[in-house]
A tleap script that builds the chain and sets N, CA, C and O, in Angstrom:
source leaprc.protein.ff14SB
mol = sequence {
  NMET ASN ASN PRO PRO ALA ASP ASP GLU ARG
  PRO LEU ASP PRO ALA GLN ALA LYS ILE VAL
  ALA LYS VAL ARG TRP LEU MET ALA LEU SER
  GLY LEU ALA THR VAL LEU GLY ILE ALA VAL
  VAL VAL GLY VAL ILE GLY TYR ARG VAL PHE
  ARG SER ASP GLY SER ILE THR ASP VAL THR
  ALA LEU ILE PRO LYS GLY ALA ARG ILE VAL
  ALA THR SER VAL THR ASP ALA ARG ILE ALA
  VAL THR LEU GLU THR ALA GLY THR VAL GLU
  ILE ARG THR PHE ASP THR LYS THR LEU ARG
  PRO VAL GLY ARG LEU LYS PHE ALA ASN ASP
  CPRO
}
set mol.1.N position { 30.940 -62.283 -26.335 }
set mol.1.CA position { 32.278 -62.184 -25.828 }
set mol.1.C position { 32.246 -61.832 -24.358 }
set mol.1.O position { 32.152 -60.661 -23.990 }
set mol.2.N position { 32.321 -62.807 -23.556 }
set mol.2.CA position { 32.388 -62.602 -22.126 }
set mol.2.C position { 33.835 -62.537 -21.702 }
set mol.2.O position { 34.562 -63.529 -21.743 }
set mol.3.N position { 34.230 -61.370 -21.303 }
set mol.3.CA position { 35.584 -61.206 -20.785 }
set mol.3.C position { 35.565 -61.528 -19.299 }
set mol.3.O position { 34.596 -61.213 -18.608 }
set mol.4.N position { 36.607 -62.142 -18.811 }
set mol.4.CA position { 36.650 -62.382 -17.359 }
set mol.4.C position { 36.779 -61.037 -16.631 }
set mol.4.O position { 37.414 -60.119 -17.151 }
set mol.5.N position { 36.192 -60.907 -15.446 }
set mol.5.CA position { 36.266 -59.625 -14.726 }
set mol.5.C position { 37.713 -59.283 -14.375 }
set mol.5.O position { 38.523 -60.161 -14.078 }
set mol.6.N position { 38.007 -58.015 -14.416 }
set mol.6.CA position { 39.356 -57.557 -14.064 }
set mol.6.C position { 39.557 -57.738 -12.561 }
set mol.6.O position { 38.612 -58.009 -11.820 }
set mol.7.N position { 40.798 -57.583 -12.130 }
set mol.7.CA position { 41.118 -57.761 -10.707 }
set mol.7.C position { 40.307 -56.803 -9.834 }
set mol.7.O position { 39.904 -57.156 -8.726 }
set mol.8.N position { 40.070 -55.585 -10.340 }
set mol.8.CA position { 39.357 -54.586 -9.540 }
set mol.8.C position { 37.871 -54.911 -9.427 }
set mol.8.O position { 37.216 -54.455 -8.489 }
set mol.9.N position { 37.331 -55.680 -10.351 }
set mol.9.CA position { 35.899 -55.920 -10.383 }
set mol.9.C position { 35.503 -57.232 -9.706 }
set mol.9.O position { 34.316 -57.478 -9.488 }
set mol.10.N position { 36.453 -58.050 -9.381 }
set mol.10.CA position { 36.120 -59.330 -8.741 }
set mol.10.C position { 35.655 -59.082 -7.313 }
set mol.10.O position { 36.187 -58.202 -6.638 }
set mol.11.N position { 34.687 -59.831 -6.850 }
set mol.11.CA position { 34.247 -59.668 -5.465 }
set mol.11.C position { 35.381 -60.047 -4.509 }
set mol.11.O position { 36.196 -60.926 -4.790 }
set mol.12.N position { 35.401 -59.353 -3.375 }
set mol.12.CA position { 36.449 -59.609 -2.386 }
set mol.12.C position { 36.131 -60.870 -1.597 }
set mol.12.O position { 34.973 -61.201 -1.340 }
set mol.13.N position { 37.197 -61.556 -1.226 }
set mol.13.CA position { 36.956 -62.706 -0.366 }
set mol.13.C position { 36.682 -62.191 1.055 }
set mol.13.O position { 36.957 -61.023 1.332 }
set mol.14.N position { 36.161 -63.002 1.942 }
set mol.14.CA position { 35.738 -62.534 3.274 }
set mol.14.C position { 36.863 -61.862 4.073 }
set mol.14.O position { 36.592 -60.902 4.794 }
set mol.15.N position { 38.084 -62.318 3.974 }
set mol.15.CA position { 39.195 -61.714 4.725 }
set mol.15.C position { 39.466 -60.301 4.221 }
set mol.15.O position { 39.680 -59.377 5.006 }
set mol.16.N position { 39.454 -60.147 2.896 }
set mol.16.CA position { 39.688 -58.819 2.322 }
set mol.16.C position { 38.537 -57.873 2.660 }
set mol.16.O position { 38.764 -56.698 2.951 }
set mol.17.N position { 37.322 -58.372 2.624 }
set mol.17.CA position { 36.156 -57.545 2.953 }
set mol.17.C position { 36.227 -57.081 4.402 }
set mol.17.O position { 35.841 -55.955 4.715 }
set mol.18.N position { 36.714 -57.937 5.279 }
set mol.18.CA position { 36.859 -57.587 6.695 }
set mol.18.C position { 37.888 -56.468 6.865 }
set mol.18.O position { 37.675 -55.544 7.650 }
set mol.19.N position { 38.991 -56.548 6.141 }
set mol.19.CA position { 40.036 -55.514 6.209 }
set mol.19.C position { 39.510 -54.186 5.673 }
set mol.19.O position { 39.763 -53.136 6.263 }
set mol.20.N position { 38.777 -54.227 4.555 }
set mol.20.CA position { 38.215 -53.007 3.975 }
set mol.20.C position { 37.227 -52.369 4.955 }
set mol.20.O position { 37.221 -51.149 5.119 }
set mol.21.N position { 36.401 -53.176 5.599 }
set mol.21.CA position { 35.436 -52.655 6.563 }
set mol.21.C position { 36.154 -52.020 7.748 }
set mol.21.O position { 35.731 -50.978 8.249 }
set mol.22.N position { 37.249 -52.654 8.200 }
set mol.22.CA position { 38.011 -52.119 9.328 }
set mol.22.C position { 38.670 -50.792 8.952 }
set mol.22.O position { 38.688 -49.866 9.763 }
set mol.23.N position { 39.206 -50.684 7.747 }
set mol.23.CA position { 39.829 -49.448 7.289 }
set mol.23.C position { 38.784 -48.342 7.184 }
set mol.23.O position { 39.057 -47.202 7.559 }
set mol.24.N position { 37.592 -48.660 6.683 }
set mol.24.CA position { 36.520 -47.660 6.593 }
set mol.24.C position { 36.136 -47.161 7.982 }
set mol.24.O position { 35.923 -45.965 8.184 }
set mol.25.N position { 36.050 -48.091 8.944 }
set mol.25.CA position { 35.713 -47.724 10.314 }
set mol.25.C position { 36.785 -46.804 10.902 }
set mol.25.O position { 36.457 -45.805 11.541 }
set mol.26.N position { 38.058 -47.131 10.693 }
set mol.26.CA position { 39.148 -46.295 11.208 }
set mol.26.C position { 39.150 -44.917 10.541 }
set mol.26.O position { 39.441 -43.917 11.197 }
set mol.27.N position { 38.831 -44.854 9.255 }
set mol.27.CA position { 38.751 -43.568 8.564 }
set mol.27.C position { 37.603 -42.727 9.116 }
set mol.27.O position { 37.732 -41.511 9.261 }
set mol.28.N position { 36.490 -43.374 9.421 }
set mol.28.CA position { 35.351 -42.658 9.997 }
set mol.28.C position { 35.705 -42.102 11.371 }
set mol.28.O position { 35.366 -40.962 11.687 }
set mol.29.N position { 36.388 -42.904 12.189 }
set mol.29.CA position { 36.830 -42.427 13.503 }
set mol.29.C position { 37.812 -41.269 13.374 }
set mol.29.O position { 37.729 -40.293 14.119 }
set mol.30.N position { 38.730 -41.377 12.438 }
set mol.30.CA position { 39.702 -40.310 12.213 }
set mol.30.C position { 39.008 -39.024 11.772 }
set mol.30.O position { 39.346 -37.941 12.248 }
set mol.31.N position { 38.057 -39.139 10.878 }
set mol.31.CA position { 37.308 -37.960 10.434 }
set mol.31.C position { 36.525 -37.329 11.573 }
set mol.31.O position { 36.482 -36.106 11.703 }
set mol.32.N position { 35.900 -38.171 12.402 }
set mol.32.CA position { 35.155 -37.670 13.554 }
set mol.32.C position { 36.079 -36.956 14.537 }
set mol.32.O position { 35.723 -35.899 15.057 }
set mol.33.N position { 37.250 -37.512 14.798 }
set mol.33.CA position { 38.215 -36.883 15.699 }
set mol.33.C position { 38.685 -35.539 15.141 }
set mol.33.O position { 38.861 -34.581 15.894 }
set mol.34.N position { 38.887 -35.468 13.839 }
set mol.34.CA position { 39.306 -34.214 13.217 }
set mol.34.C position { 38.227 -33.152 13.347 }
set mol.34.O position { 38.517 -32.010 13.703 }
set mol.35.N position { 36.990 -33.519 13.062 }
set mol.35.CA position { 35.878 -32.569 13.181 }
set mol.35.C position { 35.715 -32.120 14.631 }
set mol.35.O position { 35.479 -30.940 14.889 }
set mol.36.N position { 35.837 -33.036 15.566 }
set mol.36.CA position { 35.728 -32.696 16.979 }
set mol.36.C position { 36.849 -31.754 17.405 }
set mol.36.O position { 36.607 -30.800 18.144 }
set mol.37.N position { 38.066 -32.011 16.949 }
set mol.37.CA position { 39.192 -31.136 17.276 }
set mol.37.C position { 39.006 -29.733 16.733 }
set mol.37.O position { 39.277 -28.755 17.430 }
set mol.38.N position { 38.549 -29.625 15.500 }
set mol.38.CA position { 38.299 -28.302 14.909 }
set mol.38.C position { 37.197 -27.582 15.675 }
set mol.38.O position { 37.293 -26.377 15.908 }
set mol.39.N position { 36.153 -28.305 16.067 }
set mol.39.CA position { 35.055 -27.701 16.825 }
set mol.39.C position { 35.543 -27.180 18.178 }
set mol.39.O position { 35.117 -26.114 18.622 }
set mol.40.N position { 36.423 -27.920 18.827 }
set mol.40.CA position { 36.964 -27.468 20.115 }
set mol.40.C position { 37.784 -26.196 19.936 }
set mol.40.O position { 37.638 -25.259 20.721 }
set mol.41.N position { 38.635 -26.145 18.930 }
set mol.41.CA position { 39.463 -24.960 18.688 }
set mol.41.C position { 38.591 -23.748 18.378 }
set mol.41.O position { 38.815 -22.669 18.927 }
set mol.42.N position { 37.606 -23.913 17.510 }
set mol.42.CA position { 36.712 -22.798 17.178 }
set mol.42.C position { 35.914 -22.375 18.407 }
set mol.42.O position { 35.679 -21.184 18.612 }
set mol.43.N position { 35.501 -23.330 19.218 }
set mol.43.CA position { 34.776 -23.014 20.443 }
set mol.43.C position { 35.606 -22.216 21.431 }
set mol.43.O position { 35.111 -21.257 22.022 }
set mol.44.N position { 36.861 -22.597 21.619 }
set mol.44.CA position { 37.742 -21.868 22.537 }
set mol.44.C position { 37.997 -20.453 22.027 }
set mol.44.O position { 37.972 -19.501 22.808 }
set mol.45.N position { 38.238 -20.308 20.743 }
set mol.45.CA position { 38.455 -18.974 20.176 }
set mol.45.C position { 37.204 -18.121 20.352 }
set mol.45.O position { 37.298 -16.962 20.757 }
set mol.46.N position { 36.051 -18.672 20.056 }
set mol.46.CA position { 34.799 -17.939 20.227 }
set mol.46.C position { 34.565 -17.555 21.670 }
set mol.46.O position { 34.128 -16.438 21.948 }
set mol.47.N position { 34.846 -18.457 22.596 }
set mol.47.CA position { 34.676 -18.174 24.017 }
set mol.47.C position { 35.556 -17.005 24.441 }
set mol.47.O position { 35.103 -16.108 25.152 }
set mol.48.N position { 36.799 -17.016 24.011 }
set mol.48.CA position { 37.717 -15.929 24.401 }
set mol.48.C position { 37.335 -14.602 23.759 }
set mol.48.O position { 37.486 -13.550 24.379 }
set mol.49.N position { 36.848 -14.639 22.537 }
set mol.49.CA position { 36.448 -13.399 21.871 }
set mol.49.C position { 35.225 -12.800 22.554 }
set mol.49.O position { 35.187 -11.598 22.813 }
set mol.50.N position { 34.231 -13.624 22.845 }
set mol.50.CA position { 33.006 -13.095 23.428 }
set mol.50.C position { 33.106 -12.864 24.933 }
set mol.50.O position { 32.325 -12.098 25.497 }
set mol.51.N position { 34.051 -13.516 25.577 }
set mol.51.CA position { 34.230 -13.331 27.017 }
set mol.51.C position { 34.886 -11.998 27.309 }
set mol.51.O position { 34.488 -11.318 28.255 }
set mol.52.N position { 35.874 -11.604 26.533 }
set mol.52.CA position { 36.536 -10.322 26.731 }
set mol.52.C position { 35.770 -9.276 25.939 }
set mol.52.O position { 35.888 -9.192 24.717 }
set mol.53.N position { 34.992 -8.487 26.647 }
set mol.53.CA position { 34.135 -7.528 25.961 }
set mol.53.C position { 34.916 -6.342 25.406 }
set mol.53.O position { 34.399 -5.608 24.565 }
set mol.54.N position { 36.141 -6.144 25.856 }
set mol.54.CA position { 36.977 -5.092 25.301 }
set mol.54.C position { 36.710 -3.715 25.867 }
set mol.54.O position { 37.466 -2.780 25.606 }
set mol.55.N position { 35.647 -3.575 26.638 }
set mol.55.CA position { 35.352 -2.259 27.183 }
set mol.55.C position { 36.041 -2.090 28.538 }
set mol.55.O position { 36.198 -3.040 29.305 }
set mol.56.N position { 36.434 -0.877 28.796 }
set mol.56.CA position { 37.087 -0.551 30.059 }
set mol.56.C position { 36.123 0.317 30.848 }
set mol.56.O position { 35.557 1.277 30.325 }
set mol.57.N position { 35.946 -0.028 32.097 }
set mol.57.CA position { 35.057 0.755 32.931 }
set mol.57.C position { 35.751 2.050 33.334 }
set mol.57.O position { 36.978 2.142 33.325 }
set mol.58.N position { 34.954 3.036 33.685 }
set mol.58.CA position { 35.510 4.311 34.133 }
set mol.58.C position { 36.091 4.153 35.527 }
set mol.58.O position { 35.442 3.624 36.430 }
set mol.59.N position { 37.324 4.618 35.689 }
set mol.59.CA position { 38.011 4.544 36.973 }
set mol.59.C position { 38.569 5.917 37.285 }
set mol.59.O position { 39.115 6.588 36.410 }
set mol.60.N position { 38.433 6.329 38.520 }
set mol.60.CA position { 39.010 7.593 38.963 }
set mol.60.C position { 40.121 7.291 39.946 }
set mol.60.O position { 39.887 6.706 41.004 }
set mol.61.N position { 41.321 7.689 39.595 }
set mol.61.CA position { 42.465 7.506 40.484 }
set mol.61.C position { 42.699 8.825 41.216 }
set mol.61.O position { 42.850 9.879 40.597 }
set mol.62.N position { 42.723 8.746 42.533 }
set mol.62.CA position { 42.926 9.940 43.343 }
set mol.62.C position { 44.411 10.221 43.490 }
set mol.62.O position { 45.205 9.317 43.751 }
set mol.63.N position { 44.777 11.487 43.319 }
set mol.63.CA position { 46.165 11.897 43.532 }
set mol.63.C position { 46.166 12.893 44.682 }
set mol.63.O position { 45.138 13.503 44.978 }
set mol.64.N position { 47.318 13.060 45.334 }
set mol.64.CA position { 47.366 13.984 46.468 }
set mol.64.C position { 47.008 15.411 46.053 }
set mol.64.O position { 47.214 15.809 44.906 }
set mol.65.N position { 46.475 16.162 46.995 }
set mol.65.CA position { 46.085 17.547 46.729 }
set mol.65.C position { 47.320 18.358 46.363 }
set mol.65.O position { 48.348 18.267 47.034 }
set mol.66.N position { 47.223 19.140 45.315 }
set mol.66.CA position { 48.331 19.974 44.867 }
set mol.66.C position { 49.326 19.245 43.967 }
set mol.66.O position { 50.275 19.857 43.476 }
set mol.67.N position { 49.123 17.950 43.746 }
set mol.67.CA position { 50.038 17.190 42.889 }
set mol.67.C position { 49.690 17.457 41.433 }
set mol.67.O position { 48.552 17.777 41.089 }
set mol.68.N position { 50.702 17.316 40.594 }
set mol.68.CA position { 50.452 17.442 39.163 }
set mol.68.C position { 51.080 16.260 38.441 }
set mol.68.O position { 52.103 15.721 38.863 }
set mol.69.N position { 50.446 15.875 37.354 }
set mol.69.CA position { 50.949 14.754 36.553 }
set mol.69.C position { 52.023 15.293 35.625 }
set mol.69.O position { 51.778 16.198 34.827 }
set mol.70.N position { 53.223 14.722 35.740 }
set mol.70.CA position { 54.363 15.160 34.943 }
set mol.70.C position { 54.451 14.367 33.645 }
set mol.70.O position { 54.703 14.933 32.582 }
set mol.71.N position { 54.238 13.037 33.737 }
set mol.71.CA position { 54.376 12.188 32.546 }
set mol.71.C position { 53.550 10.925 32.730 }
set mol.71.O position { 53.215 10.529 33.846 }
set mol.72.N position { 53.231 10.306 31.599 }
set mol.72.CA position { 52.567 9.003 31.608 }
set mol.72.C position { 53.251 8.109 30.591 }
set mol.72.O position { 53.839 8.581 29.618 }
set mol.73.N position { 53.164 6.815 30.831 }
set mol.73.CA position { 53.752 5.842 29.917 }
set mol.73.C position { 52.892 4.584 29.946 }
set mol.73.O position { 52.389 4.192 30.999 }
set mol.74.N position { 52.727 3.952 28.779 }
set mol.74.CA position { 51.891 2.760 28.687 }
set mol.74.C position { 52.684 1.640 28.033 }
set mol.74.O position { 53.356 1.852 27.023 }
set mol.75.N position { 52.603 0.435 28.618 }
set mol.75.CA position { 53.160 -0.779 28.010 }
set mol.75.C position { 52.011 -1.764 27.829 }
set mol.75.O position { 50.849 -1.405 28.021 }
set mol.76.N position { 52.327 -2.992 27.463 }
set mol.76.CA position { 51.279 -4.001 27.282 }
set mol.76.C position { 50.547 -4.311 28.579 }
set mol.76.O position { 49.344 -4.571 28.564 }
set mol.77.N position { 51.258 -4.287 29.696 }
set mol.77.CA position { 50.659 -4.734 30.946 }
set mol.77.C position { 50.495 -3.629 31.987 }
set mol.77.O position { 49.739 -3.805 32.942 }
set mol.78.N position { 51.174 -2.504 31.832 }
set mol.78.CA position { 51.174 -1.479 32.869 }
set mol.78.C position { 50.994 -0.076 32.304 }
set mol.78.O position { 51.343 0.207 31.158 }
set mol.79.N position { 50.438 0.790 33.144 }
set mol.79.CA position { 50.374 2.225 32.880 }
set mol.79.C position { 51.157 2.879 34.007 }
set mol.79.O position { 50.886 2.619 35.179 }
set mol.80.N position { 52.115 3.718 33.671 }
set mol.80.CA position { 52.917 4.417 34.675 }
set mol.80.C position { 52.581 5.901 34.614 }
set mol.80.O position { 52.566 6.508 33.543 }
set mol.81.N position { 52.310 6.476 35.791 }
set mol.81.CA position { 51.983 7.897 35.905 }
set mol.81.C position { 52.999 8.523 36.845 }
set mol.81.O position { 53.161 8.077 37.981 }
set mol.82.N position { 53.682 9.554 36.371 }
set mol.82.CA position { 54.664 10.263 37.193 }
set mol.82.C position { 54.009 11.512 37.764 }
set mol.82.O position { 53.486 12.346 37.025 }
set mol.83.N position { 54.045 11.634 39.104 }
set mol.83.CA position { 53.444 12.759 39.803 }
set mol.83.C position { 54.519 13.602 40.467 }
set mol.83.O position { 55.561 13.087 40.874 }
set mol.84.N position { 54.266 14.885 40.574 }
set mol.84.CA position { 55.145 15.775 41.330 }
set mol.84.C position { 54.298 16.410 42.418 }
set mol.84.O position { 53.299 17.072 42.139 }
set mol.85.N position { 54.711 16.198 43.671 }
set mol.85.CA position { 53.977 16.712 44.817 }
set mol.85.C position { 54.945 17.418 45.751 }
set mol.85.O position { 55.825 16.780 46.330 }
set mol.86.N position { 54.795 18.702 45.899 }
set mol.86.CA position { 55.605 19.493 46.829 }
set mol.86.C position { 57.097 19.202 46.671 }
set mol.86.O position { 57.803 19.022 47.663 }
set mol.87.N position { 57.559 19.159 45.477 }
set mol.87.CA position { 58.981 18.968 45.215 }
set mol.87.C position { 59.448 17.525 45.195 }
set mol.87.O position { 60.618 17.277 44.900 }
set mol.88.N position { 58.598 16.573 45.493 }
set mol.88.CA position { 58.989 15.162 45.425 }
set mol.88.C position { 58.325 14.524 44.203 }
set mol.88.O position { 57.258 14.943 43.755 }
set mol.89.N position { 58.981 13.521 43.696 }
set mol.89.CA position { 58.480 12.826 42.508 }
set mol.89.C position { 58.032 11.426 42.917 }
set mol.89.O position { 58.688 10.757 43.715 }
set mol.90.N position { 56.917 10.999 42.363 }
set mol.90.CA position { 56.362 9.675 42.667 }
set mol.90.C position { 55.874 9.049 41.366 }
set mol.90.O position { 55.291 9.726 40.520 }
set mol.91.N position { 56.117 7.757 41.217 }
set mol.91.CA position { 55.623 7.022 40.049 }
set mol.91.C position { 54.620 5.992 40.548 }
set mol.91.O position { 54.923 5.180 41.423 }
set mol.92.N position { 53.417 6.039 39.973 }
set mol.92.CA position { 52.378 5.060 40.307 }
set mol.92.C position { 52.105 4.222 39.064 }
set mol.92.O position { 51.988 4.745 37.955 }
set mol.93.N position { 52.006 2.905 39.274 }
set mol.93.CA position { 51.740 2.010 38.148 }
set mol.93.C position { 50.391 1.328 38.334 }
set mol.93.O position { 49.973 1.017 39.449 }
set mol.94.N position { 49.721 1.107 37.196 }
set mol.94.CA position { 48.402 0.498 37.182 }
set mol.94.C position { 48.388 -0.637 36.161 }
set mol.94.O position { 49.092 -0.590 35.152 }
set mol.95.N position { 47.584 -1.646 36.437 }
set mol.95.CA position { 47.394 -2.746 35.501 }
set mol.95.C position { 46.503 -2.273 34.356 }
set mol.95.O position { 45.473 -1.645 34.601 }
set mol.96.N position { 46.884 -2.563 33.100 }
set mol.96.CA position { 46.117 -2.065 31.955 }
set mol.96.C position { 44.759 -2.749 31.806 }
set mol.96.O position { 43.832 -2.143 31.269 }
set mol.97.N position { 44.619 -3.981 32.261 }
set mol.97.CA position { 43.344 -4.679 32.083 }
set mol.97.C position { 42.327 -4.311 33.154 }
set mol.97.O position { 41.152 -4.103 32.849 }
set mol.98.N position { 42.768 -4.229 34.399 }
set mol.98.CA position { 41.837 -3.963 35.491 }
set mol.98.C position { 41.878 -2.513 35.948 }
set mol.98.O position { 40.970 -2.063 36.647 }
set mol.99.N position { 42.904 -1.781 35.569 }
set mol.99.CA position { 43.141 -0.394 35.986 }
set mol.99.C position { 43.294 -0.256 37.494 }
set mol.99.O position { 43.051 0.819 38.042 }
set mol.100.N position { 43.688 -1.312 38.161 }
set mol.100.CA position { 43.950 -1.265 39.603 }
set mol.100.C position { 45.406 -0.890 39.838 }
set mol.100.O position { 46.275 -1.256 39.048 }
set mol.101.N position { 45.681 -0.160 40.923 }
set mol.101.CA position { 47.073 0.185 41.234 }
set mol.101.C position { 47.881 -1.072 41.567 }
set mol.101.O position { 47.415 -1.944 42.300 }
set mol.102.N position { 49.096 -1.153 41.020 }
set mol.102.CA position { 49.939 -2.314 41.300 }
set mol.102.C position { 51.274 -1.931 41.924 }
set mol.102.O position { 51.985 -2.800 42.427 }
set mol.103.N position { 51.629 -0.656 41.902 }
set mol.103.CA position { 52.900 -0.265 42.494 }
set mol.103.C position { 53.012 1.232 42.691 }
set mol.103.O position { 52.317 2.028 42.059 }
set mol.104.N position { 53.914 1.582 43.592 }
set mol.104.CA position { 54.130 2.991 43.912 }
set mol.104.C position { 55.602 3.175 44.241 }
set mol.104.O position { 56.148 2.445 45.069 }
set mol.105.N position { 56.245 4.134 43.609 }
set mol.105.CA position { 57.671 4.394 43.817 }
set mol.105.C position { 57.833 5.874 44.112 }
set mol.105.O position { 57.503 6.729 43.290 }
set mol.106.N position { 58.361 6.169 45.331 }
set mol.106.CA position { 58.565 7.564 45.741 }
set mol.106.C position { 60.040 7.902 45.678 }
set mol.106.O position { 60.898 7.081 46.003 }
set mol.107.N position { 60.316 9.112 45.259 }
set mol.107.CA position { 61.682 9.610 45.219 }
set mol.107.C position { 61.776 10.761 46.211 }
set mol.107.O position { 60.893 11.616 46.263 }
set mol.108.N position { 62.842 10.781 46.990 }
set mol.108.CA position { 63.043 11.861 47.960 }
set mol.108.C position { 64.508 12.260 47.925 }
set mol.108.O position { 65.376 11.466 47.566 }
set mol.109.N position { 64.767 13.507 48.305 }
set mol.109.CA position { 66.151 13.998 48.377 }
set mol.109.C position { 66.791 13.535 49.671 }
set mol.109.O position { 66.125 13.401 50.698 }
set mol.110.N position { 68.099 13.292 49.609 }
set mol.110.CA position { 68.840 12.951 50.830 }
set mol.110.C position { 68.843 14.159 51.766 }
set mol.110.O position { 68.975 15.294 51.307 }
set mol.111.N position { 68.698 13.930 53.075 }
set mol.111.CA position { 68.709 15.057 54.027 }
set mol.111.C position { 70.092 15.630 54.215 }
set mol.111.O position { 70.270 16.578 54.980 }
savepdb mol mol.pdb
quit
């Protein structure tokens, strides 16, 4: 009993085989692009994690002689230090990442 081959088992004609080969090639390219994209994202994340060591170097900020620190405040980007010197108030701000001074605000009484 030889049954004729089903539609799925018949060999493809040359035009159909060409289309199947082209689809396989496009799927391979798509897979390669996906793997490459994931590798780039993981690489960028790894670079940023290992580039920022997270440690802060020791910094000494000089304040005027006789001044005292009244208050401090920290945000995501700035550290604010309020100083009192000889009856005047001054606010100094520093960058949280580099700890460099970025601003100075002095308060004085009207004469």
